[in-house]
C-alpha positions as CSV (number, residue, x, y, z in Angstrom):
1,M,0.0,0.0,0.0
2,V,1.5,3.3,-1.1
3,V,0.6,6.3,1.1
4,P,1.6,10.0,1.2
5,P,4.4,10.9,3.7
6,S,1.9,12.9,5.8
7,T,-0.6,10.0,6.2
8,K,-0.5,7.7,9.3
9,A,-1.6,4.3,7.9
10,R,-1.5,1.5,10.4
11,S,-2.4,-1.8,8.9
12,S,-1.1,-5.2,9.9
13,L,-2.4,-6.6,6.6
14,Y,-0.3,-4.4,4.3
15,R,3.2,-3.1,4.2
16,C,3.1,0.7,3.8
17,L,5.5,2.6,1.5
18,R,5.8,6.4,1.8
19,S,5.7,8.0,-1.6
20,T,6.0,11.6,-2.7
21,H,4.7,10.9,-6.2
22,D,1.5,12.7,-7.2
23,P,-1.5,10.6,-6.0
24,Q,-3.7,11.8,-8.9
25,I,-1.5,10.5,-11.8
26,G,-2.5,7.0,-13.0
27,V,-5.3,6.5,-10.5
28,E,-8.8,5.5,-11.5
29,E,-11.6,7.2,-9.4
30,H,-14.6,5.1,-8.6
31,P,-17.6,6.1,-6.4
32,L,-16.4,4.2,-3.3
33,Y,-12.7,3.6,-3.9
34,R,-9.6,4.7,-5.9
35,I,-7.2,2.2,-7.6
36,A,-4.0,2.6,-9.4
37,T,-3.9,1.7,-13.1
38,L,-1.8,-1.3,-14.3
39,E,0.8,1.0,-15.8
40,R,1.3,2.9,-12.5
41,A,1.5,-0.3,-10.5
42,V,4.1,-1.8,-12.8
43,V,6.2,1.4,-12.8
44,E,6.0,1.8,-9.0
45,G,6.9,-1.9,-8.7
46,L,10.1,-1.2,-10.7
47,I,10.8,1.9,-8.7
48,Y,10.4,0.1,-5.3
49,A,12.1,-3.1,-6.5
50,T,14.1,-3.2,-3.3
51,K,10.9,-3.3,-1.3
52,V,8.8,-5.4,-3.6
53,G,11.6,-7.7,-4.8
54,V,13.4,-7.3,-8.1
55,M,12.1,-10.6,-9.5
56,N,8.5,-9.8,-8.6
57,A,8.8,-6.4,-10.2
58,V,10.3,-7.7,-13.4
59,R,7.9,-10.6,-13.6
60,A,4.9,-8.3,-13.2
61,A,6.2,-6.1,-16.0
62,R,6.9,-9.1,-18.2
63,V,3.5,-10.7,-17.6
64,A,1.7,-7.4,-18.3
65,L,3.5,-7.0,-21.6
66,T,3.2,-10.6,-22.8
67,S,-0.5,-10.8,-22.0
68,H,-1.1,-7.6,-24.0
69,R,-2.6,-5.8,-21.0
70,T,-0.3,-2.8,-21.6
71,T,2.4,-1.7,-23.9
72,D,5.9,-0.4,-23.5
73,T,4.8,3.0,-24.7
74,K,2.1,3.3,-22.0
75,L,4.7,2.2,-19.4
76,H,7.2,4.8,-20.7
77,D,4.5,7.6,-20.7
78,M,3.5,6.7,-17.1
79,A,7.2,6.8,-16.0
80,E,7.5,10.2,-17.6
81,Q,4.3,11.5,-15.9
82,L,5.6,10.3,-12.5
83,G,9.0,11.8,-13.2
84,V,10.9,8.6,-12.7
85,L,11.9,7.7,-16.2
86,R,15.6,7.6,-15.4
87,A,15.1,5.2,-12.5
88,V,12.9,2.9,-14.6
89,L,15.4,2.8,-17.5
90,K,18.1,1.4,-15.2
């Protein structure tokens, strides 16, 4: 679960990551909840690979691309919007 630095989130079910990225970019708004898009989830998985696990992050990106759920162009655009393109290209 990614939360802003100012939020106090205490949950024993999820591990919280403090993120300074814009919470409006790559997030779908629904009447009762908000959820990150697939592109944002994959990009943040690659950014936080040390927390999520490098193999898990790479596997998520590979599965998303091979199952045609997203494209490398969409992932590139999301990384640019979040301002983390250099970190993802590593």
